[in-house]
N, C-alpha and C positions, 0 to 999 in steps of 0.2 A: 399034388404036392408030396414031397417026400416026408417021411415020418421024423426026419432029423430036425431037432430044434436046439437052439443054443440054451445052455443051462441058466446063465445069469444075464439079465438084461443090462444093456448100457444105460447109464443114468446121466441126465443133463439137468442141472439146476437152472431155474428161471425165477426171477422176481417179477411179480405182477405190478406193472406201472399204471398210473392213472390213465394213460393213453390206451391201455388194453381193456378198459372197463366202459360200461354204459353209465347212464345218469344215476343208477342206483349203486354204483361201485362194484358191480358184478362183472366178471370177465365176459365180454361179448363173445357169443358162441363161435364166430368165425376165427377169432384169435387163437382158440385152442389148436386149430389146424396150423397156424403159424408156429406155435410152440412145438408141435409135432414135427414140422418141417425142419426146424432148427436142430432138434434132437437127432433126426435121421441123418442130416448133413454131418453133424459132429460124430455120430456113430460110424458113418462111412469113413470119415477122416481118421478116426481111431483105428479102423481096420486097415489103414494105409491106402485107401482109395483117394487119389487126387482127381477129382472130377474135371478140373480144368485141363489137366494133362490128358486124361482119358478122352476128352472131346477133341483136343488139339492134335494129339498124336495118333489115336486109334479111331477117331470119328465115332465114338460111342457115347450114348447118353442114357440116363435113367428118367423115366416119366411115370408119374402116378396115373394108374388106370382105374383105381377104385379105392374108396375110403369109407370107413364106417366109424361112428362114434356114438357111444351111449353116455349121455351126460347124467351123472349120478348126484354130485354135490357141487355147487358153484364155487369157483375160486373168487377171491375178492381183492380189491386194491391192497397192495403191499404184502400179500401172501408170498411166501417162498414156496415154490412147487418143484417137484421132480418129475421130469418127463422121461419115459423109458422107451427104448427101442430094442427089439429082439427078433432075430430071424425066426419065423414061424414055419416057413416052408420054402422050398426052392424047386422050381420046375425048369424046363428048357430055357425059356426066355423071360420068365417072370419070377418074382419072389414076393412072399408075404412077410409083413413086418407087424408084429404085435406091438402096440403102443399104448401105454397107460400113463395117466397123470395122477400124481399123489400130492397131498399136502405134506410139506416137509416139516413134520412134527413128530412127537413121540409115538403117536398112534398111526401115522402114515395113512390117513384117510384116503381112500380111492375116490378121486373126483371124476375121472373119465376113463372109460374102457374103450379102446379103439384098435383099428387095424387099417393097414394100407397094403394094397397090391401095387407093385411097380413093375414096369417092363424095361428090358434092356434093348435099346434100339440102335440101329445104324443111323447116325445123324444125317447122312446125306440122302438116304432113301426113306427114312422114318419107318423102316420095317423092323420087326423083332429079329433079334439075333441071339445065339446061344450065350447064356451067362457063363463066363469063365469060372470054373470051380474054385480057382485060386482066390477070387474076390472074397468069398465067404468062408474060407477054411478056418480062420480064427474064430468066426462067429459060431461055428458048429461045436466048438469045444467048450 
């Protein structure tokens, strides 16, 4: 991966609903990955990436190839949380995204420290292809 990283992470607010929790009112672990997916999608949208057009016109898709999460403090029903996404590294056909989840409060308690590696694929062959530098130009600044 290159040493270039974006300075400030993208932030996406999420409210924890009852459906996100287990019987104890704590967010079920798999739902953190759903929150992270939403933030990545909105981050790409904010960068000007139209994933539908990318698929339809250029036959290119993003796929997650690896994910990691360190669960630090649980989120609970009705919490307002902030999910972040930040380009952490860019290689030929993959890119790394640092993703953290914080409690949206004065102290901003870190709830989860995570990362995702995604690949850029040709949708027809499902083979990796070079990530266009233009996709992440704004994310590097």
